[in-house]
VEXMARFI-573929 format. One record per residue: residue number from 1; residue in three letters; chain; x, y, z of N, C-alpha, C, O in turn. Coordinates in nm, 4 decimals. Example, Ala and Ser with C-alpha at 12.3 -4.5 7.8 and 13.67 -1.06 7.14 Angstrom:
BEGIN
<bati 1	marvex ala	dodo A	n_c1 1.3190	n_c2 -0.5690	n_c3 0.7800	ca_c1 1.2300	ca_c2 -0.4500	ca_c3 0.7800	c_c1 1.3200	c_c2 -0.3300	c_c3 0.7800	o_c1 1.4236	o_c2 -0.3319	o_c3 0.8465>
<bati 2	marvex ser	dodo A	n_c1 1.2850	n_c2 -0.2250	n_c3 0.7080	ca_c1 1.3670	ca_c2 -0.1060	ca_c3 0.7140	c_c1 1.2900	c_c2 0.0030	c_c3 0.7870	o_c1 1.3409	o_c2 0.1138	o_c3 0.8039>
***
This chain:
BEGIN
<bati 1	marvex met	dodo A	n_c1 -1.9064	n_c2 0.2048	n_c3 1.7235	ca_c1 -1.8607	ca_c2 0.3468	ca_c3 1.7323	c_c1 -1.7087	c_c2 0.3391	c_c3 1.7135	o_c1 -1.6571	o_c2 0.4274	o_c3 1.6449>
<bati 2	marvex lys	dodo A	n_c1 -1.6129	n_c2 0.2211	n_c3 1.7792	ca_c1 -1.5034	ca_c2 0.1843	ca_c3 1.8017	c_c1 -1.4494	c_c2 0.1779	c_c3 1.6415	o_c1 -1.3589	o_c2 0.2467	o_c3 1.5941>
<bati 3	marvex asn	dodo A	n_c1 -1.5097	n_c2 0.1020	n_c3 1.5892	ca_c1 -1.4880	ca_c2 0.0419	ca_c3 1.4534	c_c1 -1.4599	c_c2 0.1541	c_c3 1.3356	o_c1 -1.3742	o_c2 0.1606	o_c3 1.2475>
<bati 4	marvex ile	dodo A	n_c1 -1.5877	n_c2 0.2530	n_c3 1.3789	ca_c1 -1.5944	ca_c2 0.3634	ca_c3 1.2752	c_c1 -1.4609	c_c2 0.4823	c_c3 1.2815	o_c1 -1.4064	o_c2 0.5485	o_c3 1.1932>
<bati 5	marvex lys	dodo A	n_c1 -1.4354	n_c2 0.4701	n_c3 1.4634	ca_c1 -1.3173	ca_c2 0.5757	ca_c3 1.4591	c_c1 -1.2020	c_c2 0.4901	c_c3 1.4054	o_c1 -1.1154	o_c2 0.5663	o_c3 1.3623>
<bati 6	marvex lys	dodo A	n_c1 -1.1698	n_c2 0.3722	n_c3 1.3923	ca_c1 -1.0406	ca_c2 0.2902	ca_c3 1.3764	c_c1 -1.0724	c_c2 0.3108	c_c3 1.1876	o_c1 -0.9880	o_c2 0.3633	o_c3 1.1150>
<bati 7	marvex met	dodo A	n_c1 -1.1723	n_c2 0.2719	n_c3 1.1488	ca_c1 -1.1746	ca_c2 0.2925	ca_c3 1.0098	c_c1 -1.1378	c_c2 0.4335	c_c3 0.9396	o_c1 -1.0575	o_c2 0.4477	o_c3 0.8474>
<bati 8	marvex leu	dodo A	n_c1 -1.2309	n_c2 0.5580	n_c3 1.0174	ca_c1 -1.1733	ca_c2 0.6810	ca_c3 0.9682	c_c1 -1.0329	c_c2 0.6932	c_c3 0.9874	o_c1 -0.9565	o_c2 0.7240	o_c3 0.8959>
<bati 9	marvex ala	dodo A	n_c1 -1.0023	n_c2 0.6733	n_c3 1.0865	ca_c1 -0.8180	ca_c2 0.6900	ca_c3 1.0815	c_c1 -0.7446	c_c2 0.6201	c_c3 0.9964	o_c1 -0.6362	o_c2 0.6663	o_c3 0.9608>
<bati 10	marvex ser	dodo A	n_c1 -0.7905	n_c2 0.4945	n_c3 0.9474	ca_c1 -0.7067	ca_c2 0.4373	ca_c3 0.8561	c_c1 -0.7241	c_c2 0.5125	c_c3 0.7116	o_c1 -0.6285	o_c2 0.5286	o_c3 0.6357>
<bati 11	marvex leu	dodo A	n_c1 -0.8626	n_c2 0.5584	n_c3 0.6810	ca_c1 -0.8694	ca_c2 0.6161	ca_c3 0.5790	c_c1 -0.8051	c_c2 0.7584	c_c3 0.5837	o_c1 -0.7563	o_c2 0.8110	o_c3 0.4837>
<bati 12	marvex ala	dodo A	n_c1 -0.8079	n_c2 0.8068	n_c3 0.6857	ca_c1 -0.7228	ca_c2 0.9491	ca_c3 0.6890	c_c1 -0.5619	c_c2 0.8967	c_c3 0.6582	o_c1 -0.4952	o_c2 0.9562	o_c3 0.5735>
<bati 13	marvex val	dodo A	n_c1 -0.5188	n_c2 0.8075	n_c3 0.7164	ca_c1 -0.3770	ca_c2 0.7768	ca_c3 0.6969	c_c1 -0.3348	c_c2 0.7161	c_c3 0.5636	o_c1 -0.2197	o_c2 0.7092	o_c3 0.5204>
<bati 14	marvex leu	dodo A	n_c1 -0.4422	n_c2 0.6751	n_c3 0.5082	ca_c1 -0.4450	ca_c2 0.6602	ca_c3 0.3278	c_c1 -0.4497	c_c2 0.7564	c_c3 0.2487	o_c1 -0.4058	o_c2 0.7440	o_c3 0.1344>
<bati 15	marvex leu	dodo A	n_c1 -0.5006	n_c2 0.8650	n_c3 0.2905	ca_c1 -0.5464	ca_c2 0.9625	ca_c3 0.2114	c_c1 -0.4252	c_c2 1.0911	c_c3 0.2130	o_c1 -0.3964	o_c2 1.1759	o_c3 0.1285>
<bati 16	marvex met	dodo A	n_c1 -0.3794	n_c2 1.0663	n_c3 0.3283	ca_c1 -0.2685	ca_c2 1.1604	ca_c3 0.3552	c_c1 -0.1299	c_c2 1.0612	c_c3 0.2687	o_c1 -0.0496	o_c2 1.1265	o_c3 0.2020>
<bati 17	marvex leu	dodo A	n_c1 -0.1194	n_c2 0.9661	n_c3 0.2742	ca_c1 -0.0222	ca_c2 0.8972	ca_c3 0.1775	c_c1 -0.0201	c_c2 0.9212	c_c3 0.0527	o_c1 0.0839	o_c2 0.9433	o_c3 -0.0094>
<bati 18	marvex phe	dodo A	n_c1 -0.1515	n_c2 0.9194	n_c3 -0.0048	ca_c1 -0.1917	ca_c2 0.9658	ca_c3 -0.1543	c_c1 -0.1737	c_c2 1.0880	c_c3 -0.1907	o_c1 -0.1143	o_c2 1.1101	o_c3 -0.2962>
<bati 19	marvex leu	dodo A	n_c1 -0.2212	n_c2 1.1925	n_c3 -0.1112	ca_c1 -0.1405	ca_c2 1.3498	ca_c3 -0.1124	c_c1 -0.0356	c_c2 1.3854	c_c3 -0.1178	o_c1 -0.0002	o_c2 1.4811	o_c3 -0.1866>
<bati 20	marvex ser	dodo A	n_c1 0.0603	n_c2 1.2973	n_c3 -0.0261	ca_c1 0.2052	ca_c2 1.3269	ca_c3 -0.0434	c_c1 0.2925	c_c2 1.2676	c_c3 -0.1092	o_c1 0.3886	o_c2 1.2040	o_c3 -0.0659>
<bati 21	marvex thr	dodo A	n_c1 0.2537	n_c2 1.2916	n_c3 -0.2441	ca_c1 0.3316	ca_c2 1.1909	ca_c3 -0.3665	c_c1 0.4492	c_c2 1.2978	c_c3 -0.3923	o_c1 0.4343	o_c2 1.4182	o_c3 -0.3714>
<bati 22	marvex gln	dodo A	n_c1 0.5532	n_c2 1.2465	n_c3 -0.4344	ca_c1 0.6950	ca_c2 1.2910	ca_c3 -0.4798	c_c1 0.7013	c_c2 1.2564	c_c3 -0.6457	o_c1 0.6376	o_c2 1.1595	o_c3 -0.6871>
<bati 23	marvex asn	dodo A	n_c1 0.7811	n_c2 1.3399	n_c3 -0.7389	ca_c1 0.8122	ca_c2 1.2864	ca_c3 -0.8509	c_c1 0.9097	c_c2 1.1673	c_c3 -0.8275	o_c1 0.9969	o_c2 1.1833	o_c3 -0.7420>
<bati 24	marvex leu	dodo A	n_c1 0.9046	n_c2 1.0697	n_c3 -0.8835	ca_c1 1.0351	ca_c2 0.9620	ca_c3 -0.8717	c_c1 1.0914	c_c2 0.9410	c_c3 -0.9925	o_c1 1.0238	o_c2 0.9596	o_c3 -1.0936>
<bati 25	marvex his	dodo A	n_c1 1.2264	n_c2 0.8982	n_c3 -1.0008	ca_c1 1.2618	ca_c2 0.8633	ca_c3 -1.0949	c_c1 1.3131	c_c2 0.7392	c_c3 -1.1106	o_c1 1.4350	o_c2 0.7343	o_c3 -1.0939>
<bati 26	marvex ala	dodo A	n_c1 1.2553	n_c2 0.6294	n_c3 -1.1395	ca_c1 1.2350	ca_c2 0.5131	ca_c3 -1.0857	c_c1 1.2689	c_c2 0.4101	c_c3 -1.2452	o_c1 1.1880	o_c2 0.3395	o_c3 -1.3055>
<bati 27	marvex gln	dodo A	n_c1 1.4187	n_c2 0.4364	n_c3 -1.2790	ca_c1 1.4732	ca_c2 0.3844	ca_c3 -1.3849	c_c1 1.6257	c_c2 0.3276	c_c3 -1.3958	o_c1 1.7145	o_c2 0.3584	o_c3 -1.3164>
<bati 28	marvex cys	dodo A	n_c1 1.6412	n_c2 0.2442	n_c3 -1.5013	ca_c1 1.7706	ca_c2 0.1739	ca_c3 -1.4804	c_c1 1.8509	c_c2 0.2955	c_c3 -1.5481	o_c1 1.7865	o_c2 0.3823	o_c3 -1.6071>
<bati 29	marvex ala	dodo A	n_c1 2.0004	n_c2 0.3031	n_c3 -1.5395	ca_c1 2.0718	ca_c2 0.4043	ca_c3 -1.5949	c_c1 2.0475	c_c2 0.4132	c_c3 -1.7300	o_c1 2.0318	o_c2 0.5254	o_c3 -1.7781>
<bati 30	marvex met	dodo A	n_c1 2.0411	n_c2 0.3088	n_c3 -1.8051	ca_c1 2.0140	ca_c2 0.3406	ca_c3 -1.9622	c_c1 1.8990	c_c2 0.3956	c_c3 -2.0017	o_c1 1.8977	o_c2 0.4781	o_c3 -2.0931>
<bati 31	marvex cys	dodo A	n_c1 1.7710	n_c2 0.3509	n_c3 -1.9279	ca_c1 1.6296	ca_c2 0.3945	ca_c3 -1.9696	c_c1 1.6413	c_c2 0.5419	c_c3 -1.9262	o_c1 1.5830	o_c2 0.6337	o_c3 -1.9837>
<bati 32	marvex ala	dodo A	n_c1 1.7209	n_c2 0.5558	n_c3 -1.8208	ca_c1 1.7076	ca_c2 0.7136	ca_c3 -1.7803	c_c1 1.7995	c_c2 0.8062	c_c3 -1.8666	o_c1 1.7713	o_c2 0.9231	o_c3 -1.8929>
<bati 33	marvex ala	dodo A	n_c1 1.9119	n_c2 0.7416	n_c3 -1.9075	ca_c1 1.9776	ca_c2 0.8360	ca_c3 -2.0183	c_c1 1.9172	c_c2 0.8497	c_c3 -2.1762	o_c1 1.9487	o_c2 0.9347	o_c3 -2.2595>
<bati 34	marvex asn	dodo A	n_c1 1.8231	n_c2 0.7419	n_c3 -2.1901	ca_c1 1.7669	ca_c2 0.7694	ca_c3 -2.3402	c_c1 1.6234	c_c2 0.8349	c_c3 -2.2872	o_c1 1.5564	o_c2 0.8895	o_c3 -2.3748>
<bati 35	marvex ala	dodo A	n_c1 1.5682	n_c2 0.8346	n_c3 -2.1476	ca_c1 1.4514	ca_c2 0.9247	ca_c3 -2.1626	c_c1 1.5124	c_c2 1.0637	c_c3 -2.1331	o_c1 1.4379	o_c2 1.1546	o_c3 -2.1695>
<bati 36	marvex glu	dodo A	n_c1 1.6097	n_c2 1.0973	n_c3 -2.0858	ca_c1 1.6587	ca_c2 1.2379	ca_c3 -2.0808	c_c1 1.6660	c_c2 1.2888	c_c3 -2.1640	o_c1 1.6058	o_c2 1.3956	o_c3 -2.1746>
<bati 37	marvex thr	dodo A	n_c1 1.7685	n_c2 1.2227	n_c3 -2.2991	ca_c1 1.8005	ca_c2 1.2879	ca_c3 -2.4087	c_c1 1.6464	c_c2 1.3148	c_c3 -2.4648	o_c1 1.6004	o_c2 1.4266	o_c3 -2.4877>
<bati 38	marvex ser	dodo A	n_c1 1.5829	n_c2 1.2003	n_c3 -2.4806	ca_c1 1.4489	ca_c2 1.2280	ca_c3 -2.5549	c_c1 1.3699	c_c2 1.3716	c_c3 -2.5047	o_c1 1.3218	o_c2 1.4647	o_c3 -2.5694>
<bati 39	marvex his	dodo A	n_c1 1.3772	n_c2 1.3517	n_c3 -2.3982	ca_c1 1.2753	ca_c2 1.4598	ca_c3 -2.3172	c_c1 1.3503	c_c2 1.6145	c_c3 -2.3281	o_c1 1.2983	o_c2 1.7254	o_c3 -2.3160>
<bati 40	marvex asn	dodo A	n_c1 1.4739	n_c2 1.5822	n_c3 -2.3520	ca_c1 1.5402	ca_c2 1.7183	ca_c3 -2.3747	c_c1 1.5379	c_c2 1.7631	c_c3 -2.5093	o_c1 1.5842	o_c2 1.8744	o_c3 -2.5343>
<bati 41	marvex ser	dodo A	n_c1 1.4823	n_c2 1.6801	n_c3 -2.6152	ca_c1 1.4659	ca_c2 1.7024	ca_c3 -2.7302	c_c1 1.3366	c_c2 1.7398	c_c3 -2.7903	o_c1 1.3120	o_c2 1.7672	o_c3 -2.9077>
<bati 42	marvex gly	dodo A	n_c1 1.2351	n_c2 1.7345	n_c3 -2.6565	ca_c1 1.0922	ca_c2 1.8030	ca_c3 -2.6894	c_c1 0.9993	c_c2 1.6456	c_c3 -2.6934	o_c1 0.8819	o_c2 1.6580	o_c3 -2.7282>
<bati 43	marvex asn	dodo A	n_c1 1.0309	n_c2 1.5519	n_c3 -2.6713	ca_c1 0.9364	ca_c2 1.4617	ca_c3 -2.6810	c_c1 0.8874	c_c2 1.3943	c_c3 -2.5353	o_c1 0.9536	o_c2 1.3844	o_c3 -2.4320>
<bati 44	marvex thr	dodo A	n_c1 0.7749	n_c2 1.3590	n_c3 -2.5564	ca_c1 0.6933	ca_c2 1.3383	ca_c3 -2.4359	c_c1 0.7013	c_c2 1.2138	c_c3 -2.3857	o_c1 0.6557	o_c2 1.1837	o_c3 -2.2754>
<bati 45	marvex lys	dodo A	n_c1 0.7617	n_c2 1.1312	n_c3 -2.4661	ca_c1 0.7210	ca_c2 0.9944	ca_c3 -2.4043	c_c1 0.8306	c_c2 0.9319	c_c3 -2.2993	o_c1 0.8475	o_c2 0.8127	o_c3 -2.2734>
<bati 46	marvex ala	dodo A	n_c1 0.8958	n_c2 1.0376	n_c3 -2.2496	ca_c1 0.9637	ca_c2 1.0120	ca_c3 -2.1207	c_c1 0.8889	c_c2 1.0063	c_c3 -1.9954	o_c1 0.9194	o_c2 0.9298	o_c3 -1.9039>
<bati 47	marvex asp	dodo A	n_c1 0.7745	n_c2 1.1011	n_c3 -1.9914	ca_c1 0.7141	ca_c2 1.0892	ca_c3 -1.9228	c_c1 0.6114	c_c2 0.9813	c_c3 -1.8857	o_c1 0.5830	o_c2 0.9440	o_c3 -1.7719>
<bati 48	marvex gly	dodo A	n_c1 0.5618	n_c2 0.9390	n_c3 -1.9996	ca_c1 0.4986	ca_c2 0.7845	ca_c3 -2.0108	c_c1 0.5745	c_c2 0.6874	c_c3 -1.9443	o_c1 0.5379	o_c2 0.6110	o_c3 -1.8549>
<bati 49	marvex leu	dodo A	n_c1 0.6966	n_c2 0.6997	n_c3 -2.0035	ca_c1 0.7916	ca_c2 0.5769	ca_c3 -1.9538	c_c1 0.7912	c_c2 0.5892	c_c3 -1.7753	o_c1 0.7761	o_c2 0.4870	o_c3 -1.7084>
<bati 50	marvex asn	dodo A	n_c1 0.8081	n_c2 0.7136	n_c3 -1.7153	ca_c1 0.8045	ca_c2 0.7121	ca_c3 -1.6161	c_c1 0.6319	c_c2 0.6721	c_c3 -1.5076	o_c1 0.6118	o_c2 0.6221	o_c3 -1.3970>
<bati 51	marvex lys	dodo A	n_c1 0.5709	n_c2 0.7103	n_c3 -1.5825	ca_c1 0.4200	ca_c2 0.6876	ca_c3 -1.5379	c_c1 0.3944	c_c2 0.5046	c_c3 -1.5203	o_c1 0.3422	o_c2 0.4377	o_c3 -1.4312>
<bati 52	marvex gly	dodo A	n_c1 0.4570	n_c2 0.4699	n_c3 -1.6469	ca_c1 0.4293	ca_c2 0.3277	ca_c3 -1.6735	c_c1 0.5425	c_c2 0.2473	c_c3 -1.5423	o_c1 0.5024	o_c2 0.1510	o_c3 -1.4769>
<bati 53	marvex ile	dodo A	n_c1 0.6250	n_c2 0.2828	n_c3 -1.5311	ca_c1 0.7445	ca_c2 0.1958	ca_c3 -1.4279	c_c1 0.6285	c_c2 0.2303	c_c3 -1.2716	o_c1 0.5945	o_c2 0.1387	o_c3 -1.1967>
<bati 54	marvex leu	dodo A	n_c1 0.5960	n_c2 0.3395	n_c3 -1.2561	ca_c1 0.5492	ca_c2 0.3531	ca_c3 -1.1207	c_c1 0.3807	c_c2 0.2612	c_c3 -1.1267	o_c1 0.3216	o_c2 0.2342	o_c3 -1.0221>
<bati 55	marvex val	dodo A	n_c1 0.3273	n_c2 0.2257	n_c3 -1.2577	ca_c1 0.1953	ca_c2 0.1757	ca_c3 -1.2356	c_c1 0.2467	c_c2 0.0349	c_c3 -1.1895	o_c1 0.1964	o_c2 -0.0232	o_c3 -1.0934>
<bati 56	marvex leu	dodo A	n_c1 0.3739	n_c2 -0.0283	n_c3 -1.2809	ca_c1 0.4022	ca_c2 -0.1800	ca_c3 -1.2735	c_c1 0.4587	c_c2 -0.1982	c_c3 -1.1278	o_c1 0.4664	o_c2 -0.3154	o_c3 -1.0910>
<bati 57	marvex leu	dodo A	n_c1 0.5080	n_c2 -0.0816	n_c3 -1.0204	ca_c1 0.5718	ca_c2 -0.0806	ca_c3 -0.9077	c_c1 0.4332	c_c2 -0.0849	c_c3 -0.8008	o_c1 0.4323	o_c2 -0.1331	o_c3 -0.6875>
<bati 58	marvex ala	dodo A	n_c1 0.3357	n_c2 -0.0293	n_c3 -0.8622	ca_c1 0.2562	ca_c2 -0.0414	ca_c3 -0.7687	c_c1 0.1291	c_c2 -0.1846	c_c3 -0.7768	o_c1 0.0403	o_c2 -0.2130	o_c3 -0.6964>
<bati 59	marvex ala	dodo A	n_c1 0.1549	n_c2 -0.2281	n_c3 -0.8623	ca_c1 0.0818	ca_c2 -0.3694	ca_c3 -0.8902	c_c1 0.0952	c_c2 -0.4629	c_c3 -0.7797	o_c1 -0.0066	o_c2 -0.4988	o_c3 -0.7206>
<bati 60	marvex pro	dodo A	n_c1 0.2117	n_c2 -0.5072	n_c3 -0.7446	ca_c1 0.2499	ca_c2 -0.6217	ca_c3 -0.6239	c_c1 0.1848	c_c2 -0.5396	c_c3 -0.5058	o_c1 0.1263	o_c2 -0.6183	o_c3 -0.4314>
<bati 61	marvex tyr	dodo A	n_c1 0.1752	n_c2 -0.4184	n_c3 -0.4656	ca_c1 0.1099	ca_c2 -0.3907	ca_c3 -0.3522	c_c1 -0.0046	c_c2 -0.3845	c_c3 -0.3343	o_c1 -0.0695	o_c2 -0.3996	o_c3 -0.2308>
<bati 62	marvex leu	dodo A	n_c1 -0.0404	n_c2 -0.3575	n_c3 -0.4538	ca_c1 -0.2084	ca_c2 -0.3820	ca_c3 -0.4836	c_c1 -0.2431	c_c2 -0.5126	c_c3 -0.4960	o_c1 -0.3647	o_c2 -0.5320	o_c3 -0.4938>
<bati 63	marvex ala	dodo A	n_c1 -0.1845	n_c2 -0.5933	n_c3 -0.5065	ca_c1 -0.2183	ca_c2 -0.7494	ca_c3 -0.5240	c_c1 -0.2423	c_c2 -0.8125	c_c3 -0.3544	o_c1 -0.3372	o_c2 -0.8803	o_c3 -0.3149>
<bati 64	marvex ala	dodo A	n_c1 -0.1143	n_c2 -0.7610	n_c3 -0.2694	ca_c1 -0.1040	ca_c2 -0.7988	ca_c3 -0.1822	c_c1 -0.2227	c_c2 -0.7205	c_c3 -0.0607	o_c1 -0.2557	o_c2 -0.7843	o_c3 0.0393>
<bati 65	marvex ala	dodo A	n_c1 -0.2645	n_c2 -0.6120	n_c3 -0.0805	ca_c1 -0.3572	ca_c2 -0.5555	ca_c3 -0.0065	c_c1 -0.4703	c_c2 -0.6538	c_c3 -0.0493	o_c1 -0.5113	o_c2 -0.7292	o_c3 0.0390>
<bati 66	marvex val	dodo A	n_c1 -0.5093	n_c2 -0.6601	n_c3 -0.1357	ca_c1 -0.6453	ca_c2 -0.7430	ca_c3 -0.1714	c_c1 -0.6426	c_c2 -0.8820	c_c3 -0.1449	o_c1 -0.7435	o_c2 -0.9519	o_c3 -0.1542>
<bati 67	marvex val	dodo A	n_c1 -0.5202	n_c2 -0.9293	n_c3 -0.1089	ca_c1 -0.4841	ca_c2 -1.0735	ca_c3 -0.0616	c_c1 -0.5310	c_c2 -1.0655	c_c3 0.1022	o_c1 -0.6158	o_c2 -1.1332	o_c3 0.1602>
<bati 68	marvex gly	dodo A	n_c1 -0.4538	n_c2 -0.9698	n_c3 0.1481	ca_c1 -0.4563	ca_c2 -0.9376	ca_c3 0.2948	c_c1 -0.6132	c_c2 -0.8974	c_c3 0.3395	o_c1 -0.6500	o_c2 -0.9226	o_c3 0.4542>
<bati 69	marvex tyr	dodo A	n_c1 -0.6910	n_c2 -0.8424	n_c3 0.2565	ca_c1 -0.8280	ca_c2 -0.8165	ca_c3 0.2776	c_c1 -0.9265	c_c2 -0.9292	c_c3 0.2734	o_c1 -1.0249	o_c2 -0.9480	o_c3 0.3449>
<bati 70	marvex ile	dodo A	n_c1 -0.8919	n_c2 -0.9806	n_c3 0.2014	ca_c1 -0.9824	ca_c2 -1.1408	ca_c3 0.1885	c_c1 -0.9397	c_c2 -1.2448	c_c3 0.2811	o_c1 -1.0121	o_c2 -1.3415	o_c3 0.3049>
<bati 71	marvex trp	dodo A	n_c1 -0.8160	n_c2 -1.2277	n_c3 0.3386	ca_c1 -0.7597	ca_c2 -1.2989	ca_c3 0.4431	c_c1 -0.8425	c_c2 -1.2396	c_c3 0.5663	o_c1 -0.9213	o_c2 -1.3094	o_c3 0.6301>
<bati 72	marvex tyr	dodo A	n_c1 -0.8191	n_c2 -1.1106	n_c3 0.5933	ca_c1 -0.8796	ca_c2 -1.0836	ca_c3 0.7079	c_c1 -1.0325	c_c2 -1.1152	c_c3 0.7173	o_c1 -1.0720	o_c2 -1.1541	o_c3 0.8272>
<bati 73	marvex lys	dodo A	n_c1 -1.1369	n_c2 -1.1017	n_c3 0.6013	ca_c1 -1.2587	ca_c2 -1.1151	ca_c3 0.5807	c_c1 -1.3009	c_c2 -1.2699	c_c3 0.6132	o_c1 -1.4091	o_c2 -1.3041	o_c3 0.6608>
<bati 74	marvex arg	dodo A	n_c1 -1.1972	n_c2 -1.3524	n_c3 0.5789	ca_c1 -1.2319	ca_c2 -1.4657	ca_c3 0.5914	c_c1 -1.2130	c_c2 -1.5476	c_c3 0.6972	o_c1 -1.2737	o_c2 -1.6543	o_c3 0.7061>
<bati 75	marvex phe	dodo A	n_c1 -1.1240	n_c2 -1.5046	n_c3 0.7908	ca_c1 -1.0411	ca_c2 -1.5665	ca_c3 0.9015	c_c1 -1.0826	c_c2 -1.5058	c_c3 1.0332	o_c1 -1.0496	o_c2 -1.5724	o_c3 1.1314>
<bati 76	marvex arg	dodo A	n_c1 -1.1407	n_c2 -1.4058	n_c3 1.0538	ca_c1 -1.1559	ca_c2 -1.3126	ca_c3 1.1609	c_c1 -1.2811	c_c2 -1.3939	c_c3 1.2063	o_c1 -1.3637	o_c2 -1.4504	o_c3 1.1346>
<bati 77	marvex arg	dodo A	n_c1 -1.2745	n_c2 -1.3850	n_c3 1.3706	ca_c1 -1.3668	ca_c2 -1.4377	ca_c3 1.4511	c_c1 -1.4402	c_c2 -1.3512	c_c3 1.4832	o_c1 -1.3944	o_c2 -1.2374	o_c3 1.4936>
<bati 78	marvex lys	dodo A	n_c1 -1.5710	n_c2 -1.3752	n_c3 1.5080	ca_c1 -1.6630	ca_c2 -1.2790	ca_c3 1.5499	c_c1 -1.7457	c_c2 -1.3811	c_c3 1.6773	o_c1 -1.7684	o_c2 -1.5019	o_c3 1.6722>
<bati 79	marvex asn	dodo A	n_c1 -1.7736	n_c2 -1.2975	n_c3 1.7713	ca_c1 -1.8524	ca_c2 -1.3369	ca_c3 1.8756	c_c1 -1.7844	c_c2 -1.4671	c_c3 1.9570	o_c1 -1.8641	o_c2 -1.5538	o_c3 1.9926>
<bati 80	marvex val	dodo A	n_c1 -1.6684	n_c2 -1.4832	n_c3 1.9831	ca_c1 -1.6011	ca_c2 -1.5836	ca_c3 2.0293	c_c1 -1.6235	c_c2 -1.5623	c_c3 2.1831	o_c1 -1.6380	o_c2 -1.4521	o_c3 2.2359>
<bati 81	marvex glu	dodo A	n_c1 -1.6244	n_c2 -1.6738	n_c3 2.2422	ca_c1 -1.6333	ca_c2 -1.6686	ca_c3 2.3905	c_c1 -1.5242	c_c2 -1.7592	c_c3 2.4510	o_c1 -1.4985	o_c2 -1.8708	o_c3 2.4056>
<bati 82	marvex leu	dodo A	n_c1 -1.4568	n_c2 -1.6989	n_c3 2.5653	ca_c1 -1.3475	ca_c2 -1.7787	ca_c3 2.5969	c_c1 -1.4061	c_c2 -1.8013	c_c3 2.7309	o_c1 -1.4500	o_c2 -1.7095	o_c3 2.8003>
<bati 83	marvex asn	dodo A	n_c1 -1.4056	n_c2 -1.9566	n_c3 2.7739	ca_c1 -1.4701	ca_c2 -2.0386	ca_c3 2.9265	c_c1 -1.3343	c_c2 -2.0344	c_c3 3.0194	o_c1 -1.2795	o_c2 -2.1429	o_c3 3.0384>
<bati 84	marvex met	dodo A	n_c1 -1.2829	n_c2 -1.9304	n_c3 3.0718	ca_c1 -1.1997	ca_c2 -1.9428	ca_c3 3.1432	c_c1 -1.2001	c_c2 -1.9497	c_c3 3.2983	o_c1 -1.2762	o_c2 -1.8691	o_c3 3.3519>
<bati 85	marvex arg	dodo A	n_c1 -1.1305	n_c2 -2.0293	n_c3 3.3781	ca_c1 -1.1753	ca_c2 -2.0476	ca_c3 3.5322	c_c1 -1.1312	c_c2 -1.9512	c_c3 3.5656	o_c1 -1.0430	o_c2 -1.8897	o_c3 3.5056>
<bati 86	marvex asn	dodo A	n_c1 -1.2039	n_c2 -1.9074	n_c3 3.7063	ca_c1 -1.1522	ca_c2 -1.7860	ca_c3 3.7625	c_c1 -1.0853	c_c2 -1.8042	c_c3 3.8873	o_c1 -1.1324	o_c2 -1.7893	o_c3 4.0000>
<bati 87	marvex glu	dodo A	n_c1 -0.9447	n_c2 -1.8454	n_c3 3.8469	ca_c1 -0.8470	ca_c2 -1.8990	ca_c3 3.9204	c_c1 -0.7338	c_c2 -1.7923	c_c3 3.9080	o_c1 -0.7347	o_c2 -1.7051	o_c3 3.8211>
<bati 88	marvex lys	dodo A	n_c1 -0.6320	n_c2 -1.8073	n_c3 4.0062	ca_c1 -0.5179	ca_c2 -1.7010	ca_c3 3.9739	c_c1 -0.3938	c_c2 -1.7917	c_c3 3.9429	o_c1 -0.3468	o_c2 -1.8842	o_c3 4.0093>
<bati 89	marvex leu	dodo A	n_c1 -0.3628	n_c2 -1.7501	n_c3 3.8489	ca_c1 -0.2387	ca_c2 -1.7942	ca_c3 3.7378	c_c1 -0.1295	c_c2 -1.8141	c_c3 3.8148	o_c1 -0.0948	o_c2 -1.7131	o_c3 3.8760>
<bati 90	marvex asn	dodo A	n_c1 -0.0511	n_c2 -1.9296	n_c3 3.8356	ca_c1 0.0910	ca_c2 -1.9083	ca_c3 3.8560	c_c1 0.1771	c_c2 -1.9409	c_c3 3.7581	o_c1 0.2029	o_c2 -2.0573	o_c3 3.7273>
<bati 91	marvex leu	dodo A	n_c1 0.2362	n_c2 -1.8188	n_c3 3.6932	ca_c1 0.3239	ca_c2 -1.8341	ca_c3 3.5848	c_c1 0.4787	c_c2 -1.8779	c_c3 3.5915	o_c1 0.5591	o_c2 -1.8424	o_c3 3.5054>
<bati 92	marvex asn	dodo A	n_c1 0.5178	n_c2 -1.9695	n_c3 3.7171	ca_c1 0.6684	ca_c2 -2.0030	ca_c3 3.7680	c_c1 0.6997	c_c2 -2.1069	c_c3 3.6664	o_c1 0.8094	o_c2 -2.1628	o_c3 3.6670>
***
């Protein structure tokens, strides 16, 4: 039950992140100038350029998420028993 709550909370956070997007202008100065003049003249290729840059920006984050998920699944420990003595610890 606890894991389901954690998973639902994580999904809620991810959903909120995806729904709270803003338009970004992630271009160098030269590309931005060319895209702006192209857009002002009625050409729609500037929108495609913006979307392409955002896709390229998302790829490293997606790759890191996949590697993290695989690492978590492979190295998590299940049913670990700790055999500790029932003595008072002195941390001096």
